[in-house]
mmCIF file of the N, C-alpha and C atoms, coordinates in Angstrom:
data_MODEL
# 
_entry.id   MODEL 
# 
loop_
_atom_site.group_PDB 
_atom_site.id 
_atom_site.type_symbol 
_atom_site.label_atom_id 
_atom_site.label_alt_id 
_atom_site.label_comp_id 
_atom_site.label_asym_id 
_atom_site.label_entity_id 
_atom_site.label_seq_id 
_atom_site.pdbx_PDB_ins_code 
_atom_site.Cartn_x 
_atom_site.Cartn_y 
_atom_site.Cartn_z 
_atom_site.occupancy 
_atom_site.B_iso_or_equiv 
_atom_site.pdbx_formal_charge 
_atom_site.auth_seq_id 
_atom_site.auth_comp_id 
_atom_site.auth_asym_id 
_atom_site.auth_atom_id 
_atom_site.pdbx_PDB_model_num 
ATOM 1   N N  . UNK A 1 1  ? -12.334 9.528  -21.814 1.00 0.00 ? 1  UNK A N  1 
ATOM 2   C CA . UNK A 1 1  ? -11.808 9.782  -20.488 1.00 0.00 ? 1  UNK A CA 1 
ATOM 3   C C  . UNK A 1 1  ? -11.403 8.447  -19.853 1.00 0.00 ? 1  UNK A C  1 
ATOM 4   N N  . UNK A 1 2  ? -10.193 8.357  -19.350 1.00 0.00 ? 2  UNK A N  1 
ATOM 5   C CA . UNK A 1 2  ? -9.742  7.115  -18.717 1.00 0.00 ? 2  UNK A CA 1 
ATOM 6   C C  . UNK A 1 2  ? -10.169 7.092  -17.261 1.00 0.00 ? 2  UNK A C  1 
ATOM 7   N N  . UNK A 1 3  ? -10.031 5.932  -16.632 1.00 0.00 ? 3  UNK A N  1 
ATOM 8   C CA . UNK A 1 3  ? -10.411 5.780  -15.226 1.00 0.00 ? 3  UNK A CA 1 
ATOM 9   C C  . UNK A 1 3  ? -9.591  6.697  -14.325 1.00 0.00 ? 3  UNK A C  1 
ATOM 10  N N  . UNK A 1 4  ? -8.296  6.846  -14.611 1.00 0.00 ? 4  UNK A N  1 
ATOM 11  C CA . UNK A 1 4  ? -7.447  7.710  -13.776 1.00 0.00 ? 4  UNK A CA 1 
ATOM 12  C C  . UNK A 1 4  ? -7.816  9.175  -13.922 1.00 0.00 ? 4  UNK A C  1 
ATOM 13  N N  . UNK A 1 5  ? -8.237  9.589  -15.106 1.00 0.00 ? 5  UNK A N  1 
ATOM 14  C CA . UNK A 1 5  ? -8.656  10.975 -15.291 1.00 0.00 ? 5  UNK A CA 1 
ATOM 15  C C  . UNK A 1 5  ? -9.943  11.270 -14.537 1.00 0.00 ? 5  UNK A C  1 
ATOM 16  N N  . UNK A 1 6  ? -10.812 10.270 -14.410 1.00 0.00 ? 6  UNK A N  1 
ATOM 17  C CA . UNK A 1 6  ? -12.086 10.460 -13.746 1.00 0.00 ? 6  UNK A CA 1 
ATOM 18  C C  . UNK A 1 6  ? -11.964 10.410 -12.227 1.00 0.00 ? 6  UNK A C  1 
ATOM 19  N N  . UNK A 1 7  ? -10.904 9.812  -11.696 1.00 0.00 ? 7  UNK A N  1 
ATOM 20  C CA . UNK A 1 7  ? -10.736 9.651  -10.262 1.00 0.00 ? 7  UNK A CA 1 
ATOM 21  C C  . UNK A 1 7  ? -10.060 10.876 -9.654  1.00 0.00 ? 7  UNK A C  1 
ATOM 22  N N  . UNK A 1 8  ? -10.723 11.451 -8.652  1.00 0.00 ? 8  UNK A N  1 
ATOM 23  C CA . UNK A 1 8  ? -10.126 12.565 -7.924  1.00 0.00 ? 8  UNK A CA 1 
ATOM 24  C C  . UNK A 1 8  ? -9.432  12.009 -6.698  1.00 0.00 ? 8  UNK A C  1 
ATOM 25  N N  . UNK A 1 9  ? -8.423  12.731 -6.245  1.00 0.00 ? 9  UNK A N  1 
ATOM 26  C CA . UNK A 1 9  ? -7.714  12.308 -5.035  1.00 0.00 ? 9  UNK A CA 1 
ATOM 27  C C  . UNK A 1 9  ? -7.745  13.426 -4.003  1.00 0.00 ? 9  UNK A C  1 
ATOM 28  N N  . UNK A 1 10 ? -7.649  13.027 -2.742  1.00 0.00 ? 10 UNK A N  1 
ATOM 29  C CA . UNK A 1 10 ? -7.575  13.973 -1.637  1.00 0.00 ? 10 UNK A CA 1 
ATOM 30  C C  . UNK A 1 10 ? -6.574  13.455 -0.619  1.00 0.00 ? 10 UNK A C  1 
ATOM 31  N N  . UNK A 1 11 ? -6.141  14.321 0.274   1.00 0.00 ? 11 UNK A N  1 
ATOM 32  C CA . UNK A 1 11 ? -5.112  13.959 1.259   1.00 0.00 ? 11 UNK A CA 1 
ATOM 33  C C  . UNK A 1 11 ? -5.673  13.994 2.670   1.00 0.00 ? 11 UNK A C  1 
ATOM 34  N N  . UNK A 1 12 ? -5.057  13.243 3.556   1.00 0.00 ? 12 UNK A N  1 
ATOM 35  C CA . UNK A 1 12 ? -5.414  13.255 4.974   1.00 0.00 ? 12 UNK A CA 1 
ATOM 36  C C  . UNK A 1 12 ? -5.252  14.673 5.505   1.00 0.00 ? 12 UNK A C  1 
ATOM 37  N N  . UNK A 1 13 ? -6.119  15.048 6.430   1.00 0.00 ? 13 UNK A N  1 
ATOM 38  C CA . UNK A 1 13 ? -6.094  16.381 7.010   1.00 0.00 ? 13 UNK A CA 1 
ATOM 39  C C  . UNK A 1 13 ? -7.069  17.329 6.343   1.00 0.00 ? 13 UNK A C  1 
ATOM 40  N N  . UNK A 1 14 ? -7.576  16.969 5.165   1.00 0.00 ? 14 UNK A N  1 
ATOM 41  C CA . UNK A 1 14 ? -8.556  17.798 4.473   1.00 0.00 ? 14 UNK A CA 1 
ATOM 42  C C  . UNK A 1 14 ? -9.963  17.434 4.953   1.00 0.00 ? 14 UNK A C  1 
ATOM 43  N N  . UNK A 1 15 ? -10.917 18.300 4.668   1.00 0.00 ? 15 UNK A N  1 
ATOM 44  C CA . UNK A 1 15 ? -12.326 18.052 4.970   1.00 0.00 ? 15 UNK A CA 1 
ATOM 45  C C  . UNK A 1 15 ? -13.055 17.929 3.630   1.00 0.00 ? 15 UNK A C  1 
ATOM 46  N N  . UNK A 1 16 ? -12.958 16.762 2.991   1.00 0.00 ? 16 UNK A N  1 
ATOM 47  C CA . UNK A 1 16 ? -13.507 16.616 1.638   1.00 0.00 ? 16 UNK A CA 1 
ATOM 48  C C  . UNK A 1 16 ? -15.022 16.478 1.569   1.00 0.00 ? 16 UNK A C  1 
ATOM 49  N N  . UNK A 1 17 ? -15.683 16.281 2.698   1.00 0.00 ? 17 UNK A N  1 
ATOM 50  C CA . UNK A 1 17 ? -17.134 16.134 2.709   1.00 0.00 ? 17 UNK A CA 1 
ATOM 51  C C  . UNK A 1 17 ? -17.550 14.678 2.724   1.00 0.00 ? 17 UNK A C  1 
ATOM 52  N N  . UNK A 1 18 ? -18.855 14.448 2.823   1.00 0.00 ? 18 UNK A N  1 
ATOM 53  C CA . UNK A 1 18 ? -19.363 13.077 2.910   1.00 0.00 ? 18 UNK A CA 1 
ATOM 54  C C  . UNK A 1 18 ? -19.022 12.255 1.670   1.00 0.00 ? 18 UNK A C  1 
ATOM 55  N N  . UNK A 1 19 ? -18.734 10.975 1.909   1.00 0.00 ? 19 UNK A N  1 
ATOM 56  C CA . UNK A 1 19 ? -18.465 10.071 0.797   1.00 0.00 ? 19 UNK A CA 1 
ATOM 57  C C  . UNK A 1 19 ? -17.559 8.931  1.202   1.00 0.00 ? 19 UNK A C  1 
ATOM 58  N N  . UNK A 1 20 ? -17.103 8.179  0.191   1.00 0.00 ? 20 UNK A N  1 
ATOM 59  C CA . UNK A 1 20 ? -16.184 7.053  0.398   1.00 0.00 ? 20 UNK A CA 1 
ATOM 60  C C  . UNK A 1 20 ? -14.810 7.477  -0.084  1.00 0.00 ? 20 UNK A C  1 
ATOM 61  N N  . UNK A 1 21 ? -13.802 7.093  0.664   1.00 0.00 ? 21 UNK A N  1 
ATOM 62  C CA . UNK A 1 21 ? -12.417 7.423  0.327   1.00 0.00 ? 21 UNK A CA 1 
ATOM 63  C C  . UNK A 1 21 ? -11.605 6.143  0.426   1.00 0.00 ? 21 UNK A C  1 
ATOM 64  N N  . UNK A 1 22 ? -10.929 5.778  -0.670  1.00 0.00 ? 22 UNK A N  1 
ATOM 65  C CA . UNK A 1 22 ? -10.190 4.521  -0.759  1.00 0.00 ? 22 UNK A CA 1 
ATOM 66  C C  . UNK A 1 22 ? -8.698  4.827  -0.755  1.00 0.00 ? 22 UNK A C  1 
ATOM 67  N N  . UNK A 1 23 ? -7.959  4.218  0.190   1.00 0.00 ? 23 UNK A N  1 
ATOM 68  C CA . UNK A 1 23 ? -6.504  4.401  0.290   1.00 0.00 ? 23 UNK A CA 1 
ATOM 69  C C  . UNK A 1 23 ? -5.841  3.930  -1.000  1.00 0.00 ? 23 UNK A C  1 
ATOM 70  N N  . UNK A 1 24 ? -4.943  4.754  -1.549  1.00 0.00 ? 24 UNK A N  1 
ATOM 71  C CA . UNK A 1 24 ? -4.284  4.386  -2.806  1.00 0.00 ? 24 UNK A CA 1 
ATOM 72  C C  . UNK A 1 24 ? -3.244  3.288  -2.621  1.00 0.00 ? 24 UNK A C  1 
ATOM 73  N N  . UNK A 1 25 ? -2.739  3.096  -1.383  1.00 0.00 ? 25 UNK A N  1 
ATOM 74  C CA . UNK A 1 25 ? -1.727  2.067  -1.141  1.00 0.00 ? 25 UNK A CA 1 
ATOM 75  C C  . UNK A 1 25 ? -2.317  0.698  -0.826  1.00 0.00 ? 25 UNK A C  1 
ATOM 76  N N  . UNK A 1 26 ? -3.250  0.641  0.141   1.00 0.00 ? 26 UNK A N  1 
ATOM 77  C CA . UNK A 1 26 ? -3.730  -0.682 0.580   1.00 0.00 ? 26 UNK A CA 1 
ATOM 78  C C  . UNK A 1 26 ? -5.188  -0.967 0.223   1.00 0.00 ? 26 UNK A C  1 
ATOM 79  N N  . UNK A 1 27 ? -5.929  0.050  -0.233  1.00 0.00 ? 27 UNK A N  1 
ATOM 80  C CA . UNK A 1 27 ? -7.316  -0.166 -0.641  1.00 0.00 ? 27 UNK A CA 1 
ATOM 81  C C  . UNK A 1 27 ? -8.339  -0.090 0.479   1.00 0.00 ? 27 UNK A C  1 
ATOM 82  N N  . UNK A 1 28 ? -7.902  0.263  1.695   1.00 0.00 ? 28 UNK A N  1 
ATOM 83  C CA . UNK A 1 28 ? -8.855  0.369  2.800   1.00 0.00 ? 28 UNK A CA 1 
ATOM 84  C C  . UNK A 1 28 ? -9.833  1.516  2.529   1.00 0.00 ? 28 UNK A C  1 
ATOM 85  N N  . UNK A 1 29 ? -11.089 1.278  2.849   1.00 0.00 ? 29 UNK A N  1 
ATOM 86  C CA . UNK A 1 29 ? -12.123 2.287  2.627   1.00 0.00 ? 29 UNK A CA 1 
ATOM 87  C C  . UNK A 1 29 ? -12.418 3.034  3.923   1.00 0.00 ? 29 UNK A C  1 
ATOM 88  N N  . UNK A 1 30 ? -12.467 4.361  3.816   1.00 0.00 ? 30 UNK A N  1 
ATOM 89  C CA . UNK A 1 30 ? -12.878 5.219  4.923   1.00 0.00 ? 30 UNK A CA 1 
ATOM 90  C C  . UNK A 1 30 ? -14.158 5.901  4.469   1.00 0.00 ? 30 UNK A C  1 
ATOM 91  N N  . UNK A 1 31 ? -15.154 5.954  5.333   1.00 0.00 ? 31 UNK A N  1 
ATOM 92  C CA . UNK A 1 31 ? -16.408 6.649  5.010   1.00 0.00 ? 31 UNK A CA 1 
ATOM 93  C C  . UNK A 1 31 ? -16.553 7.854  5.917   1.00 0.00 ? 31 UNK A C  1 
ATOM 94  N N  . UNK A 1 32 ? -16.887 8.979  5.322   1.00 0.00 ? 32 UNK A N  1 
ATOM 95  C CA . UNK A 1 32 ? -17.166 10.187 6.075   1.00 0.00 ? 32 UNK A CA 1 
ATOM 96  C C  . UNK A 1 32 ? -18.644 10.512 5.905   1.00 0.00 ? 32 UNK A C  1 
ATOM 97  N N  . UNK A 1 33 ? -19.293 10.833 7.020   1.00 0.00 ? 33 UNK A N  1 
ATOM 98  C CA . UNK A 1 33 ? -20.717 11.139 6.976   1.00 0.00 ? 33 UNK A CA 1 
ATOM 99  C C  . UNK A 1 33 ? -21.003 12.625 7.166   1.00 0.00 ? 33 UNK A C  1 
ATOM 100 N N  . UNK A 1 34 ? -20.046 13.349 7.749   1.00 0.00 ? 34 UNK A N  1 
ATOM 101 C CA . UNK A 1 34 ? -20.276 14.759 8.075   1.00 0.00 ? 34 UNK A CA 1 
ATOM 102 C C  . UNK A 1 34 ? -19.460 15.660 7.159   1.00 0.00 ? 34 UNK A C  1 
ATOM 103 N N  . UNK A 1 35 ? -19.980 16.853 6.902   1.00 0.00 ? 35 UNK A N  1 
ATOM 104 C CA . UNK A 1 35 ? -19.323 17.821 6.034   1.00 0.00 ? 35 UNK A CA 1 
ATOM 105 C C  . UNK A 1 35 ? -18.011 18.300 6.636   1.00 0.00 ? 35 UNK A C  1 
ATOM 106 N N  . UNK A 1 36 ? -17.978 18.499 7.956   1.00 0.00 ? 36 UNK A N  1 
ATOM 107 C CA . UNK A 1 36 ? -16.798 19.078 8.598   1.00 0.00 ? 36 UNK A CA 1 
ATOM 108 C C  . UNK A 1 36 ? -15.858 18.039 9.218   1.00 0.00 ? 36 UNK A C  1 
ATOM 109 N N  . UNK A 1 37 ? -16.003 16.773 8.832   1.00 0.00 ? 37 UNK A N  1 
ATOM 110 C CA . UNK A 1 37 ? -15.174 15.691 9.364   1.00 0.00 ? 37 UNK A CA 1 
ATOM 111 C C  . UNK A 1 37 ? -13.830 15.646 8.629   1.00 0.00 ? 37 UNK A C  1 
ATOM 112 N N  . UNK A 1 38 ? -12.721 15.552 9.398   1.00 0.00 ? 38 UNK A N  1 
ATOM 113 C CA . UNK A 1 38 ? -11.380 15.460 8.810   1.00 0.00 ? 38 UNK A CA 1 
ATOM 114 C C  . UNK A 1 38 ? -11.120 14.056 8.284   1.00 0.00 ? 38 UNK A C  1 
ATOM 115 N N  . UNK A 1 39 ? -10.438 13.973 7.155   1.00 0.00 ? 39 UNK A N  1 
ATOM 116 C CA . UNK A 1 39 ? -9.978  12.693 6.633   1.00 0.00 ? 39 UNK A CA 1 
ATOM 117 C C  . UNK A 1 39 ? -8.661  12.374 7.329   1.00 0.00 ? 39 UNK A C  1 
ATOM 118 N N  . UNK A 1 40 ? -8.576  11.212 7.953   1.00 0.00 ? 40 UNK A N  1 
ATOM 119 C CA . UNK A 1 40 ? -7.388  10.826 8.722   1.00 0.00 ? 40 UNK A CA 1 
ATOM 120 C C  . UNK A 1 40 ? -6.450  9.973  7.876   1.00 0.00 ? 40 UNK A C  1 
ATOM 121 N N  . UNK A 1 41 ? -5.220  9.811  8.343   1.00 0.00 ? 41 UNK A N  1 
ATOM 122 C CA . UNK A 1 41 ? -4.305  8.865  7.679   1.00 0.00 ? 41 UNK A CA 1 
ATOM 123 C C  . UNK A 1 41 ? -4.923  7.481  7.720   1.00 0.00 ? 41 UNK A C  1 
ATOM 124 N N  . UNK A 1 42 ? -4.568  6.670  6.764   1.00 0.00 ? 42 UNK A N  1 
ATOM 125 C CA . UNK A 1 42 ? -5.087  5.311  6.700   1.00 0.00 ? 42 UNK A CA 1 
ATOM 126 C C  . UNK A 1 42 ? -4.693  4.557  7.972   1.00 0.00 ? 42 UNK A C  1 
ATOM 127 N N  . UNK A 1 43 ? -5.666  3.987  8.688   1.00 0.00 ? 43 UNK A N  1 
ATOM 128 C CA . UNK A 1 43 ? -5.358  3.244  9.910   1.00 0.00 ? 43 UNK A CA 1 
ATOM 129 C C  . UNK A 1 43 ? -4.558  1.966  9.660   1.00 0.00 ? 43 UNK A C  1 
ATOM 130 N N  . UNK A 1 44 ? -4.572  1.455  8.440   1.00 0.00 ? 44 UNK A N  1 
ATOM 131 C CA . UNK A 1 44 ? -3.858  0.224  8.120   1.00 0.00 ? 44 UNK A CA 1 
ATOM 132 C C  . UNK A 1 44 ? -2.399  0.469  7.743   1.00 0.00 ? 44 UNK A C  1 
ATOM 133 N N  . UNK A 1 45 ? -2.147  1.459  6.851   1.00 0.00 ? 45 UNK A N  1 
ATOM 134 C CA . UNK A 1 45 ? -0.785  1.626  6.326   1.00 0.00 ? 45 UNK A CA 1 
ATOM 135 C C  . UNK A 1 45 ? -0.219  3.041  6.498   1.00 0.00 ? 45 UNK A C  1 
ATOM 136 N N  . UNK A 1 46 ? -0.981  3.963  7.108   1.00 0.00 ? 46 UNK A N  1 
ATOM 137 C CA . UNK A 1 46 ? -0.566  5.348  7.369   1.00 0.00 ? 46 UNK A CA 1 
ATOM 138 C C  . UNK A 1 46 ? -0.402  6.185  6.106   1.00 0.00 ? 46 UNK A C  1 
ATOM 139 N N  . UNK A 1 47 ? -0.918  5.714  4.989   1.00 0.00 ? 47 UNK A N  1 
ATOM 140 C CA . UNK A 1 47 ? -0.899  6.494  3.742   1.00 0.00 ? 47 UNK A CA 1 
ATOM 141 C C  . UNK A 1 47 ? -1.772  7.739  3.935   1.00 0.00 ? 47 UNK A C  1 
ATOM 142 N N  . UNK A 1 48 ? -1.449  8.794  3.213   1.00 0.00 ? 48 UNK A N  1 
ATOM 143 C CA . UNK A 1 48 ? -2.214  10.036 3.337   1.00 0.00 ? 48 UNK A CA 1 
ATOM 144 C C  . UNK A 1 48 ? -3.003  10.393 2.084   1.00 0.00 ? 48 UNK A C  1 
ATOM 145 N N  . UNK A 1 49 ? -2.989  9.543  1.074   1.00 0.00 ? 49 UNK A N  1 
ATOM 146 C CA . UNK A 1 49 ? -3.667  9.860  -0.184  1.00 0.00 ? 49 UNK A CA 1 
ATOM 147 C C  . UNK A 1 49 ? -4.803  8.872  -0.431  1.00 0.00 ? 49 UNK A C  1 
ATOM 148 N N  . UNK A 1 50 ? -5.959  9.418  -0.811  1.00 0.00 ? 50 UNK A N  1 
ATOM 149 C CA . UNK A 1 50 ? -7.152  8.607  -1.053  1.00 0.00 ? 50 UNK A CA 1 
ATOM 150 C C  . UNK A 1 50 ? -7.760  8.958  -2.400  1.00 0.00 ? 50 UNK A C  1 
ATOM 151 N N  . UNK A 1 51 ? -8.364  7.956  -3.041  1.00 0.00 ? 51 UNK A N  1 
ATOM 152 C CA . UNK A 1 51 ? -9.223  8.202  -4.193  1.00 0.00 ? 51 UNK A CA 1 
ATOM 153 C C  . UNK A 1 51 ? -10.590 8.574  -3.645  1.00 0.00 ? 51 UNK A C  1 
ATOM 154 N N  . UNK A 1 52 ? -11.216 9.593  -4.230  1.00 0.00 ? 52 UNK A N  1 
ATOM 155 C CA . UNK A 1 52 ? -12.491 10.122 -3.739  1.00 0.00 ? 52 UNK A CA 1 
ATOM 156 C C  . UNK A 1 52 ? -13.673 9.546  -4.492  1.00 0.00 ? 52 UNK A C  1 
ATOM 157 N N  . UNK A 1 53 ? -14.674 9.182  -3.748  1.00 0.00 ? 53 UNK A N  1 
ATOM 158 C CA . UNK A 1 53 ? -15.961 8.785  -4.291  1.00 0.00 ? 53 UNK A CA 1 
ATOM 159 C C  . UNK A 1 53 ? -17.009 9.547  -3.494  1.00 0.00 ? 53 UNK A C  1 
ATOM 160 N N  . UNK A 1 54 ? -17.173 10.853 -3.810  1.00 0.00 ? 54 UNK A N  1 
ATOM 161 C CA . UNK A 1 54 ? -18.080 11.672 -3.010  1.00 0.00 ? 54 UNK A CA 1 
ATOM 162 C C  . UNK A 1 54 ? -19.511 11.162 -3.064  1.00 0.00 ? 54 UNK A C  1 
ATOM 163 N N  . UNK A 1 55 ? -20.252 11.487 -2.029  1.00 0.00 ? 55 UNK A N  1 
ATOM 164 C CA . UNK A 1 55 ? -21.643 11.097 -1.943  1.00 0.00 ? 55 UNK A CA 1 
ATOM 165 C C  . UNK A 1 55 ? -22.416 11.777 -3.063  1.00 0.00 ? 55 UNK A C  1 
ATOM 166 N N  . UNK A 1 56 ? -23.257 11.013 -3.712  1.00 0.00 ? 56 UNK A N  1 
ATOM 167 C CA . UNK A 1 56 ? -24.098 11.594 -4.748  1.00 0.00 ? 56 UNK A CA 1 
ATOM 168 C C  . UNK A 1 56 ? -25.491 11.804 -4.171  1.00 0.00 ? 56 UNK A C  1 
ATOM 169 N N  . UNK A 1 57 ? -26.216 12.677 -4.766  1.00 0.00 ? 57 UNK A N  1 
ATOM 170 C CA . UNK A 1 57 ? -27.511 13.040 -4.220  1.00 0.00 ? 57 UNK A CA 1 
ATOM 171 C C  . UNK A 1 57 ? -28.584 12.893 -5.279  1.00 0.00 ? 57 UNK A C  1 
ATOM 172 N N  . UNK A 1 58 ? -29.745 12.487 -4.836  1.00 0.00 ? 58 UNK A N  1 
ATOM 173 C CA . UNK A 1 58 ? -30.877 12.358 -5.728  1.00 0.00 ? 58 UNK A CA 1 
ATOM 174 C C  . UNK A 1 58 ? -31.476 13.738 -5.997  1.00 0.00 ? 58 UNK A C  1 
ATOM 175 N N  . UNK A 1 59 ? -31.501 14.583 -4.968  1.00 0.00 ? 59 UNK A N  1 
ATOM 176 C CA . UNK A 1 59 ? -32.096 15.912 -5.110  1.00 0.00 ? 59 UNK A CA 1 
ATOM 177 C C  . UNK A 1 59 ? -31.241 16.791 -6.022  1.00 0.00 ? 59 UNK A C  1 
ATOM 178 N N  . UNK A 1 60 ? -31.812 17.336 -7.070  1.00 0.00 ? 60 UNK A N  1 
ATOM 179 C CA . UNK A 1 60 ? -31.033 18.174 -7.979  1.00 0.00 ? 60 UNK A CA 1 
ATOM 180 C C  . UNK A 1 60 ? -30.645 19.530 -7.382  1.00 0.00 ? 60 UNK A C  1 
ATOM 181 N N  . UNK A 1 61 ? -31.309 19.943 -6.286  1.00 0.00 ? 61 UNK A N  1 
ATOM 182 C CA . UNK A 1 61 ? -30.991 21.238 -5.692  1.00 0.00 ? 61 UNK A CA 1 
ATOM 183 C C  . UNK A 1 61 ? -29.828 21.167 -4.706  1.00 0.00 ? 61 UNK A C  1 
ATOM 184 N N  . UNK A 1 62 ? -29.269 19.989 -4.459  1.00 0.00 ? 62 UNK A N  1 
ATOM 185 C CA . UNK A 1 62 ? -28.102 19.838 -3.595  1.00 0.00 ? 62 UNK A CA 1 
ATOM 186 C C  . UNK A 1 62 ? -26.893 19.709 -4.507  1.00 0.00 ? 62 UNK A C  1 
ATOM 187 N N  . UNK A 1 63 ? -26.087 20.778 -4.561  1.00 0.00 ? 63 UNK A N  1 
ATOM 188 C CA . UNK A 1 63 ? -24.967 20.795 -5.494  1.00 0.00 ? 63 UNK A CA 1 
ATOM 189 C C  . UNK A 1 63 ? -23.626 21.049 -4.830  1.00 0.00 ? 63 UNK A C  1 
ATOM 190 N N  . UNK A 1 64 ? -23.624 21.593 -3.614  1.00 0.00 ? 64 UNK A N  1 
ATOM 191 C CA . UNK A 1 64 ? -22.364 21.923 -2.949  1.00 0.00 ? 64 UNK A CA 1 
ATOM 192 C C  . UNK A 1 64 ? -22.323 21.286 -1.572  1.00 0.00 ? 64 UNK A C  1 
ATOM 193 N N  . UNK A 1 65 ? -21.141 21.284 -0.981  1.00 0.00 ? 65 UNK A N  1 
ATOM 194 C CA . UNK A 1 65 ? -20.977 20.766 0.380   1.00 0.00 ? 65 UNK A CA 1 
ATOM 195 C C  . UNK A 1 65 ? -21.826 21.589 1.347   1.00 0.00 ? 65 UNK A C  1 
ATOM 196 N N  . UNK A 1 66 ? -21.905 22.884 1.114   1.00 0.00 ? 66 UNK A N  1 
ATOM 197 C CA . UNK A 1 66 ? -22.726 23.756 1.963   1.00 0.00 ? 66 UNK A CA 1 
ATOM 198 C C  . UNK A 1 66 ? -24.198 23.365 1.885   1.00 0.00 ? 66 UNK A C  1 
ATOM 199 N N  . UNK A 1 67 ? -24.672 22.970 0.705   1.00 0.00 ? 67 UNK A N  1 
ATOM 200 C CA . UNK A 1 67 ? -26.055 22.511 0.563   1.00 0.00 ? 67 UNK A CA 1 
ATOM 201 C C  . UNK A 1 67 ? -26.309 21.249 1.377   1.00 0.00 ? 67 UNK A C  1 
ATOM 202 N N  . UNK A 1 68 ? -25.303 20.395 1.503   1.00 0.00 ? 68 UNK A N  1 
ATOM 203 C CA . UNK A 1 68 ? -25.447 19.175 2.297   1.00 0.00 ? 68 UNK A CA 1 
ATOM 204 C C  . UNK A 1 68 ? -25.618 19.536 3.764   1.00 0.00 ? 68 UNK A C  1 
ATOM 205 N N  . UNK A 1 69 ? -24.822 20.499 4.241   1.00 0.00 ? 69 UNK A N  1 
ATOM 206 C CA . UNK A 1 69 ? -24.894 20.916 5.640   1.00 0.00 ? 69 UNK A CA 1 
ATOM 207 C C  . UNK A 1 69 ? -26.198 21.650 5.934   1.00 0.00 ? 69 UNK A C  1 
ATOM 208 N N  . UNK A 1 70 ? -26.660 22.451 4.972   1.00 0.00 ? 70 UNK A N  1 
ATOM 209 C CA . UNK A 1 70 ? -27.881 23.241 5.146   1.00 0.00 ? 70 UNK A CA 1 
ATOM 210 C C  . UNK A 1 70 ? -28.728 23.097 3.881   1.00 0.00 ? 70 UNK A C  1 
ATOM 211 N N  . UNK A 1 71 ? -29.447 21.968 3.777   1.00 0.00 ? 71 UNK A N  1 
ATOM 212 C CA . UNK A 1 71 ? -30.189 21.707 2.541   1.00 0.00 ? 71 UNK A CA 1 
ATOM 213 C C  . UNK A 1 71 ? -31.247 22.777 2.274   1.00 0.00 ? 71 UNK A C  1 
ATOM 214 N N  . UNK A 1 72 ? -31.429 23.131 1.006   1.00 0.00 ? 72 UNK A N  1 
ATOM 215 C CA . UNK A 1 72 ? -32.487 24.069 0.659   1.00 0.00 ? 72 UNK A CA 1 
ATOM 216 C C  . UNK A 1 72 ? -33.848 23.485 1.045   1.00 0.00 ? 72 UNK A C  1 
ATOM 217 N N  . UNK A 1 73 ? -34.778 24.370 1.379   1.00 0.00 ? 73 UNK A N  1 
ATOM 218 C CA . UNK A 1 73 ? -36.110 23.914 1.747   1.00 0.00 ? 73 UNK A CA 1 
ATOM 219 C C  . UNK A 1 73 ? -36.778 23.283 0.539   1.00 0.00 ? 73 UNK A C  1 
ATOM 220 N N  . UNK A 1 74 ? -37.463 22.194 0.763   1.00 0.00 ? 74 UNK A N  1 
ATOM 221 C CA . UNK A 1 74 ? -38.174 21.536 -0.341  1.00 0.00 ? 74 UNK A CA 1 
ATOM 222 C C  . UNK A 1 74 ? -39.396 22.371 -0.717  1.00 0.00 ? 74 UNK A C  1 
ATOM 223 N N  . UNK A 1 75 ? -39.692 22.361 -1.997  1.00 0.00 ? 75 UNK A N  1 
ATOM 224 C CA . UNK A 1 75 ? -40.876 23.060 -2.475  1.00 0.00 ? 75 UNK A CA 1 
ATOM 225 C C  . UNK A 1 75 ? -42.117 22.309 -1.995  1.00 0.00 ? 75 UNK A C  1 
ATOM 226 N N  . UNK A 1 76 ? -43.139 23.057 -1.664  1.00 0.00 ? 76 UNK A N  1 
ATOM 227 C CA . UNK A 1 76 ? -44.396 22.432 -1.235  1.00 0.00 ? 76 UNK A CA 1 
ATOM 228 C C  . UNK A 1 76 ? -45.298 22.311 -2.444  1.00 0.00 ? 76 UNK A C  1 
ATOM 229 N N  . UNK A 1 77 ? -45.773 21.112 -2.670  1.00 0.00 ? 77 UNK A N  1 
ATOM 230 C CA . UNK A 1 77 ? -46.631 20.839 -3.813  1.00 0.00 ? 77 UNK A CA 1 
ATOM 231 C C  . UNK A 1 77 ? -48.083 20.767 -3.362  1.00 0.00 ? 77 UNK A C  1 
ATOM 232 N N  . UNK A 1 78 ? -48.953 21.278 -4.201  1.00 0.00 ? 78 UNK A N  1 
ATOM 233 C CA . UNK A 1 78 ? -50.388 21.185 -3.914  1.00 0.00 ? 78 UNK A CA 1 
ATOM 234 C C  . UNK A 1 78 ? -50.882 19.806 -4.303  1.00 0.00 ? 78 UNK A C  1 
ATOM 235 N N  . UNK A 1 79 ? -51.770 19.284 -3.499  1.00 0.00 ? 79 UNK A N  1 
ATOM 236 C CA . UNK A 1 79 ? -52.330 17.957 -3.787  1.00 0.00 ? 79 UNK A CA 1 
ATOM 237 C C  . UNK A 1 79 ? -53.567 18.061 -4.619  1.00 0.00 ? 79 UNK A C  1 
# 
């Protein structure tokens, strides 16, 4: 798999979810922290296309954007 095949892209106006988004034209990084936050045009060059680096999670039970917004309850372990 090449680097370009592994890189996903998204456009301004979409709600891609939390993560880092790098402008394909100038390289400016935009960070989104909220699930329902819109990705805006690049403030530097007005480009609308970004390479996606979505937030990764340590918890294996968080698999979708919906899980991020409403995380499953953690299991209670006996001591």
